[in-house]
Every structure is written in structure tokens, then in C-alpha cells.
C-alpha positions in Angstrom: 114.5 41.1 123.8 114.8 43.9 121.1 115.8 41.0 118.1 112.9 39.2 118.9 110.9 43.0 118.4 112.5 43.5 115.1 112.2 40.6 113.6 108.5 40.3 114.2 107.9 43.4 113.1 110.0 42.8 109.6 108.1 39.4 109.2 104.4 41.6 109.8 105.3 44.2 107.4 106.7 41.2 104.8 103.1 39.6 105.1 101.1 43.1 104.8 103.4 43.5 101.9 102.6 40.0 100.4 99.1 40.5 100.9 98.7 43.6 99.4 100.5 42.6 96.3 97.6 39.4 96.4 94.9 41.9 96.5 96.2 44.0 93.9 96.4 40.7 91.6 93.2 39.9 92.9 91.7 42.9 91.8 93.2 42.6 88.2 91.8 39.3 87.4 88.5 40.9 88.3 88.1 43.8 85.5 87.2 42.4 82.1 89.9 43.0 79.5 90.2 45.6 77.5 88.3 45.6 73.9 91.4 44.4 71.6 93.1 43.0 74.4 93.2 38.8 74.4 92.9 36.6 77.4 96.4 35.7 78.3 94.8 32.6 80.2 93.4 31.4 77.1 96.3 32.5 74.6 98.5 30.3 76.9 96.4 27.4 77.7 98.2 23.8 77.6 96.4 21.0 75.8 94.5 18.7 77.6 95.1 15.0 77.9 92.3 12.8 76.8 91.7 12.1 80.8 91.5 15.8 81.1 88.8 16.4 78.5 86.6 13.9 79.7 87.0 14.6 83.4 85.8 18.6 82.3 82.9 16.6 80.1 82.0 14.9 83.4 82.3 17.7 85.7 80.2 20.1 83.3 77.7 17.5 82.9 78.1 17.5 79.4 78.8 13.1 79.6 76.9 10.8 82.4 79.6 8.9 84.4 78.1 5.9 83.1 79.8 7.4 79.9 83.3 8.3 81.6 83.6 4.6 82.9 82.9 3.7 79.0 85.6 5.9 77.9 88.0 4.8 80.1 88.0 1.4 79.8 88.3 2.0 76.1 91.0 4.2 76.6 92.9 1.3 78.9 92.4 -1.0 76.0 93.5 1.1 73.4 96.8 1.9 75.8 97.6 -1.6 76.5 97.5 -2.6 72.9 100.1 0.1 72.4 101.9 0.0 75.0 101.6 -4.0 76.4 103.7 -4.5 79.4 106.3 -7.1 79.6 105.8 -10.8 80.8 107.5 -11.0 83.8 109.5 -14.6 84.3 107.3 -16.7 87.0 109.0 -17.5 90.5 
């Protein structure tokens, strides 16, 4: 019984500690960067794929869903020309 109490107390303290770290990280994210300090997320942003750029443009209302479909169709055609699938033997 005592072991269960100690285990539960230990687990609860871990949860409180981890929550405190998460709150500190969240508060740091709310503060604007200091003058002359670059944003780390912008500096380390990975390059986007063409599909990702198109999705972002649709979500930001830069292009319409119809324009997105046309662009994806053209992208699929280009991909099929560059990397055709091998013909499978019949039967």
C-alpha cells in the first residue's frame, strides 16, 4: 500500500514538473524576439514541397480550390512524364 502511495506521489510530481516546463516554454513563445535577434523558426524553416505550398495558398485564400485542383492535375501529369510506372505483365 505504501509503495502504491509513493508511486502515485512520484508520478504526480513528474506531471507537475513537466507542466511547469511546458508553461515556461509557452510563455517564452508569447514574448516578441528582442531587437537584433532573429526568430529561430524562420531561420530553420525546412524547404516546402510544391504540394505543401499549394495547400498553404489554398488555406491562405491566395488561390481558389479550382486553381488548386488544376495545379495538382498539372503536377501529377508532370510527375507521370518524369517518372512513368513500369508496364506490368498481363495475367
